[in-house]
Structures are given as structure tokens and as C-alpha cells.
C-alpha positions as CSV (number, residue, x, y, z in Angstrom):
1,M,-4.8,-30.7,71.6
2,S,-5.6,-31.0,75.3
3,M,-7.3,-28.3,77.4
4,D,-3.9,-27.4,78.9
5,T,-2.4,-26.5,75.6
6,Q,-5.6,-24.6,74.6
7,L,-5.2,-22.5,77.8
8,L,-1.6,-21.8,76.9
9,Q,-2.5,-20.7,73.4
10,E,-5.3,-18.4,74.7
11,G,-3.0,-17.0,77.4
12,A,-0.4,-16.1,74.8
13,A,-2.8,-14.5,72.3
14,I,-2.9,-10.7,72.4
15,M,-5.3,-8.1,70.9
16,S,-4.3,-6.0,68.0
17,K,-5.4,-2.3,67.7
18,C,-8.4,-3.4,65.5
19,G,-9.5,-6.0,68.1
20,A,-8.3,-9.1,66.3
21,F,-6.3,-11.8,68.1
22,N,-2.6,-12.1,67.1
23,V,-0.4,-15.0,68.2
24,P,3.2,-13.8,68.9
25,R,6.1,-15.6,67.2
26,Q,8.9,-14.2,69.3
27,G,9.9,-13.9,72.9
28,A,9.8,-16.7,75.5
29,V,9.0,-20.2,74.1
30,L,7.5,-23.2,75.8
31,P,8.3,-26.4,73.8
32,L,5.9,-29.3,74.2
33,I,7.4,-32.6,72.7
34,K,5.3,-34.0,69.8
35,S,6.3,-36.6,67.3
36,W,4.5,-37.8,64.2
37,L,4.6,-41.5,63.1
38,M,4.2,-42.2,59.4
39,P,3.6,-46.0,58.8
40,M,3.8,-47.0,55.2
41,I,3.5,-50.2,53.2
42,L,5.0,-50.5,49.7
43,Q,3.7,-53.2,47.4
44,P,6.0,-54.8,44.8
45,N,6.6,-52.8,41.6
46,Q,4.9,-49.7,42.9
47,T,5.8,-46.0,43.6
48,L,3.6,-44.5,46.3
49,T,3.5,-41.1,48.0
50,F,2.4,-40.8,51.6
51,T,1.3,-37.6,53.3
52,K,1.2,-36.4,56.9
53,E,-0.5,-33.2,57.7
54,I,0.8,-31.1,60.6
55,T,-2.1,-30.3,63.0
56,G,-2.3,-28.2,66.1
57,D,-2.8,-24.7,67.3
58,T,0.8,-23.5,66.9
59,V,3.9,-24.0,64.9
60,W,5.6,-27.4,65.2
61,N,9.4,-27.6,65.1
62,L,10.9,-30.6,63.2
63,R,14.2,-31.7,64.9
64,A,15.0,-35.3,63.8
65,I,13.8,-38.2,61.8
66,S,14.0,-41.9,62.9
67,S,13.4,-45.0,60.9
68,D,12.9,-48.7,61.6
69,Q,14.9,-49.7,58.4
70,G,18.4,-48.3,59.2
71,S,19.8,-51.5,60.6
72,N,18.5,-54.2,58.2
73,S,19.5,-55.4,54.8
74,I,16.5,-54.1,52.7
75,T,17.7,-52.8,49.4
76,G,16.0,-51.5,46.3
77,V,13.4,-49.3,48.1
78,R,14.0,-45.6,47.2
79,L,13.1,-42.9,49.7
80,Q,12.4,-39.2,49.1
81,I,11.1,-36.8,51.6
82,Q,9.5,-33.4,50.7
83,L,9.4,-31.1,53.7
84,P,6.6,-28.6,54.4
85,N,8.7,-25.7,53.0
86,G,8.8,-27.4,49.7
87,R,12.4,-28.6,49.9
88,F,13.4,-32.1,49.0
89,L,15.6,-33.7,51.6
90,F,17.8,-35.5,49.1
91,G,19.1,-34.7,45.6
92,G,18.5,-36.9,42.6
93,N,15.9,-39.6,42.9
94,G,16.3,-40.1,46.6
95,I,18.3,-42.6,48.7
96,D,18.0,-46.3,49.6
97,V,15.7,-46.5,52.7
98,G,18.1,-48.9,54.5
99,Q,20.9,-46.3,54.3
100,F,18.9,-43.3,55.6
101,A,18.6,-43.3,59.3
102,W,17.8,-45.5,62.3
103,I,17.0,-44.7,65.9
104,G,18.7,-43.0,68.9
105,S,22.1,-41.7,68.1
106,W,21.7,-42.9,64.5
107,R,18.6,-40.9,63.7
108,Y,18.7,-38.1,61.1
109,L,19.4,-34.8,62.8
110,M,17.8,-31.7,61.1
111,T,20.4,-29.0,61.0
112,P,19.0,-26.5,61.3
113,D,15.6,-27.5,62.7
114,L,12.5,-26.5,60.7
115,D,9.4,-24.7,61.8
116,C,6.2,-26.2,60.2
117,E,2.9,-24.3,60.2
118,P,-0.4,-26.0,61.1
119,G,-1.9,-27.4,58.0
120,S,1.4,-27.9,56.2
121,K,2.3,-31.3,55.0
122,I,5.2,-33.8,54.9
123,Q,5.3,-36.0,51.8
124,V,7.3,-39.3,51.6
125,T,7.7,-41.2,48.3
126,L,8.7,-44.9,48.3
127,Q,9.7,-46.6,45.1
128,D,10.4,-50.3,44.3
129,T,13.5,-50.3,42.0
130,V,14.3,-54.0,42.0
131,G,11.0,-55.9,41.9
132,L,10.3,-56.9,45.5
133,D,9.1,-60.4,46.3
134,A,6.7,-59.2,48.9
135,A,5.3,-56.0,50.5
136,V,7.7,-54.0,52.6
137,A,6.6,-52.0,55.7
138,V,8.5,-48.8,56.4
139,N,7.9,-46.6,59.5
140,L,9.3,-43.1,59.9
141,L,9.1,-41.0,63.1
142,F,9.3,-37.2,62.6
143,E,10.4,-35.9,66.0
144,G,10.0,-32.4,67.3
145,A,8.0,-30.1,69.6
146,Y,5.1,-27.6,69.5
147,K,6.4,-24.1,70.1
148,F,4.2,-21.9,72.3
149,Y,5.3,-18.3,72.2
150,F,4.7,-15.6,74.9
151,S,4.9,-12.0,74.0
152,S,6.4,-10.9,77.3
153,G,9.6,-12.0,78.9
154,N,12.8,-13.1,77.4
155,A,13.6,-16.6,76.1
156,K,14.9,-18.7,78.9
157,D,18.0,-20.8,78.5
158,L,16.6,-24.3,79.3
159,S,20.1,-25.8,79.3
160,T,21.1,-24.1,82.5
161,G,22.5,-26.6,84.9
162,L,22.9,-29.3,82.3
163,A,26.2,-31.2,81.8
164,S,26.1,-30.0,78.1
165,T,26.7,-26.4,79.3
166,A,30.1,-27.3,80.6
167,S,33.2,-26.5,78.7
168,R,34.1,-29.0,75.9
169,Y,37.7,-29.1,77.0
170,Q,37.8,-29.8,80.7
171,G,41.1,-31.7,80.9
172,I,39.5,-34.7,82.5
173,V,39.5,-38.4,81.6
174,N,35.8,-38.7,80.8
175,E,35.6,-36.6,77.6
176,N,36.0,-36.8,73.9
177,I,37.6,-33.7,72.5
178,L,37.0,-34.9,68.9
179,A,33.3,-35.2,69.3
180,P,31.1,-32.9,67.1
181,A,30.1,-29.7,68.8
182,Y,26.4,-30.5,68.6
183,T,26.9,-33.4,71.1
184,A,27.8,-30.8,73.8
185,G,24.8,-28.6,73.0
186,Y,26.6,-26.1,70.7
187,G,24.9,-25.2,67.5
188,L,26.3,-24.1,64.1
189,E,26.2,-20.4,63.6
190,T,26.7,-18.2,60.6
191,P,29.5,-15.6,61.0
192,Q,28.5,-12.0,61.1
193,G,28.5,-10.5,57.6
194,F,27.7,-13.8,55.9
195,E,24.6,-15.7,54.9
196,D,24.1,-19.4,54.4
197,D,21.9,-21.3,52.0
198,L,21.1,-25.0,52.8
199,I,21.8,-27.2,49.8
200,T,22.5,-30.9,49.0
201,Y,24.9,-31.5,46.1
202,S,24.5,-34.9,44.3
203,S,26.9,-36.7,42.1
204,N,26.3,-38.5,38.9
205,I,25.4,-42.2,39.2
206,A,28.1,-44.9,38.7
207,S,26.8,-48.2,37.5
208,I,28.8,-51.4,37.0
209,T,27.7,-54.8,35.8
210,I,29.2,-57.7,37.8
211,G,32.0,-59.3,35.8
212,N,33.0,-56.1,34.0
213,P,35.9,-53.7,35.0
214,V,35.2,-52.8,38.6
215,T,36.5,-49.2,38.8
216,S,34.7,-46.0,38.2
217,T,34.6,-42.3,39.2
218,V,31.8,-39.8,40.2
219,K,32.1,-36.1,40.4
220,I,30.3,-33.2,42.1
221,P,31.1,-29.7,40.8
222,I,30.7,-26.8,43.3
223,D,29.1,-23.5,42.1
224,N,31.2,-20.5,41.3
225,G,31.1,-17.5,43.6
226,V,30.4,-19.4,46.9
227,N,32.2,-21.7,49.2
228,F,30.4,-24.9,50.2
229,H,30.6,-26.0,53.8
230,C,29.9,-29.8,53.9
231,R,28.5,-31.1,57.1
232,R,27.2,-34.6,56.2
233,L,27.8,-37.2,53.5
234,L,25.2,-39.6,52.3
235,F,26.0,-42.6,50.0
236,D,23.3,-44.4,48.0
237,V,24.2,-48.0,47.0
238,V,21.7,-50.1,45.1
239,A,22.1,-53.7,43.9
240,S,19.8,-55.4,41.4
241,A,17.9,-58.5,42.4
242,G,20.6,-61.0,41.2
243,V,23.5,-59.5,43.1
244,T,24.2,-61.4,46.4
245,A,27.3,-59.6,47.6
246,G,29.4,-56.5,46.8
247,S,30.8,-53.4,48.4
248,W,31.7,-50.0,46.9
249,L,35.1,-48.8,48.2
250,G,36.0,-45.2,47.6
251,R,38.5,-42.4,48.0
252,I,37.2,-38.9,48.3
253,R,39.3,-35.9,47.0
254,T,38.9,-32.4,45.6
255,G,40.2,-31.0,42.4
256,D,42.8,-28.9,44.2
257,G,44.5,-32.1,45.5
258,Y,43.0,-32.4,49.0
259,A,42.1,-36.0,50.0
260,L,39.4,-36.5,52.7
261,N,40.6,-40.1,53.1
262,E,43.9,-41.4,51.7
263,D,42.9,-45.0,51.1
264,F,39.9,-46.8,49.8
265,I,37.2,-47.6,52.4
266,D,33.6,-48.8,52.5
267,L,32.0,-45.3,52.3
268,A,28.4,-46.4,52.8
269,R,29.3,-48.4,55.9
270,Y,31.6,-46.0,57.7
271,L,30.7,-42.4,56.6
272,T,27.0,-42.3,55.5
273,G,24.9,-40.0,57.6
274,A,27.7,-39.1,60.1
275,E,27.9,-35.5,61.3
276,M,31.3,-34.1,60.5
277,A,33.2,-32.8,63.6
278,H,34.1,-29.6,61.6
279,D,32.8,-28.1,58.4
280,W,34.6,-29.4,55.4
281,I,35.1,-26.2,53.3
282,I,35.2,-26.8,49.5
283,T,36.2,-23.6,47.7
284,S,34.2,-21.9,44.9
285,G,34.5,-23.6,41.5
286,D,36.2,-26.7,42.9
287,A,34.8,-30.2,42.6
288,V,34.6,-33.3,44.8
289,I,35.8,-36.4,43.0
290,I,35.2,-40.0,44.3
291,D,37.4,-42.8,42.9
292,L,35.5,-46.1,43.2
293,A,36.3,-49.8,43.2
294,L,33.7,-52.5,43.4
295,A,34.9,-55.4,45.7
296,D,33.8,-58.8,46.9
297,T,31.1,-59.2,44.4
298,A,28.9,-62.3,43.9
299,G,25.9,-63.1,41.8
300,A,24.8,-61.4,38.6
301,G,23.4,-58.0,37.8
302,T,24.4,-54.4,38.4
303,M,25.4,-52.2,41.3
304,T,25.0,-48.4,41.4
305,F,26.6,-45.7,43.6
306,Q,25.7,-42.1,44.2
307,C,27.0,-39.5,46.7
308,H,25.1,-36.6,48.3
309,L,26.9,-33.8,50.1
310,E,24.7,-31.9,52.6
311,G,25.7,-28.5,53.9
312,V,25.5,-24.8,53.2
313,R,26.7,-22.4,50.5
314,R,28.2,-19.4,52.4
315,R,28.4,-16.0,50.7
316,K,29.4,-12.5,52.0
317,V,26.5,-10.1,52.4
318,P,27.1,-7.0,50.2
319,G,27.8,-3.8,52.2
320,V,28.4,-5.6,55.5
């Protein structure tokens, strides 16, 4: 940390009644942009875990994750991320690294963002599932900011004067009324009297050998007693070494008859990682069913498919 940030930290510290220094965690906040690069190399037939320790004098806020593998054709490298709060980012055994995130508008947005204490750690596990011919380099960038709190004063709205503060529906030509709310600076809020639990539901894995019947179905049951608000879909498609071509086409529906898409589409290509414009509410005790068809296959081997639903379980707070 530079001398400037040390002065900020010292200026924010206050004395307790017993004379000890306490650092406030409420009030006005000064964010200083800080990102952590995690370069990794996976050798063939290995499973490796890489660790990045969060350092600094104050809490660091994780806001997004970028990757250099989102736009290429690398398959068979599994990715799992364990966040500093102990939560795993994906269900099951992770997701194919080439289908996780990329850069810019295609990076993985943390919703909500995550405060990480100094000394906490981010762990990333990479696994070779197909027997790579050579080592693969994977670079992840964990993007965020240090949060310096000041005990006096109120939090300032730093968005004042920005275009994102304008009304979403201005009635002009240069706007997209179907864009997700977060693109205009609006966050997702929990209604009063309710509480949300972040969760990722994962389906069973469908596996088809090239040359066999090419249809299958996966299912994701939703817990009883809570509604699930789905905000992002992730699809994990893996092909064994002998498969040279193939696409999983799917139709997503729920047990009560609702269909998210009425025809079969390439789910991994068009929907994976995209933020939904509005929460998809799946009622308590229902299930998400995905009808699958394997198309345009070539080569020999197997292809697998798994779906992850990312969102929150919303329940009413008793007595509110």
C-alpha cells in the first residue's frame, strides 16, 4: 500500500473508550480500484489448486471476474472457484473454463458484490478431464476496489451527474428498454419483509456417446417452502478427446408447463452467463426440465451437458 492510502487509513481510525484503535465499517466510503491477477498453468492429467491471498489495510470488494479463455475453443479444463467466504461459485464439479467468462461486457459480474477481509483467500481449482496434449495457461483477473470507511459524514452518491442516473425510459431513439436494469446503474433489491439466500442449483449430468440415440433430459428440482429467483444460467458442455464437432440443443421448461424458450436452441452459445433482464421466478416445489438433442456430431467419444441456475431463494421473514 502506498503512503497515501496509509494516511487515509490512519485518518479514518478512531479511538475506543479503552484507547484501542477501531476502524469504522460504516459511513462514507472512498473506493480505490484494485484488481488481482491470478496466472495459472495446468499440466496434462493434473488437478491443481491455486491460491491468491487478499492483502492490504482495509476490506477489499470483489465486483467482477475476467478471463482470457472465454473466447477460445479450449475444452476439457474444469474450473472451480472458492470465494473467501467459503462459498463455491459453481455447483457440481465446476464448469468448463472456456464457457465461464471473458473480458469487458462478457466478464462475470458478482451479484451482489463480496467484501473480502485482508488475509482471506481466493482458491481456484483447474482439472484436466480429457488428457491435454500440452500445458494450458489460464489467467483470471479478480476486479474490485479497496473500501476506506470514514466514521463521520454520509455516504455520497458517486453516480450524481452520470448518464446512468437518467430515467431508463426517456422516450428517445438512443435507448434500449429491454436492457437489464444493472446496465443503467440500478441494483437488485430484496423487498421489505423478505430475505434472500444466494444459491446455485445444478442439474444432473447428461452423457451421450456419439452414434447412440441423441436425445436426453436433465432436471433441477427446487426446494419446498421458498421461491427461486433465477438471474443467470450457466451451461457446462464437455467433449472427450475424440469428438471433433457437436452442439447441445435444448428447450427449457418448468413442471407447471411454462417454457422459457419454445424451440430448441444452442444453449451454451446463446444463453450461458447472460444476465436475465428480469428475475425468472420458479415457484416452491417446482422443477426446471431441459429437453436436449445432440446435433451436428463428428468423431468418436462422448459429450456431456450440465446446467447451473444462479440466483436467490426468497422467503418471507416471520413476524414482518
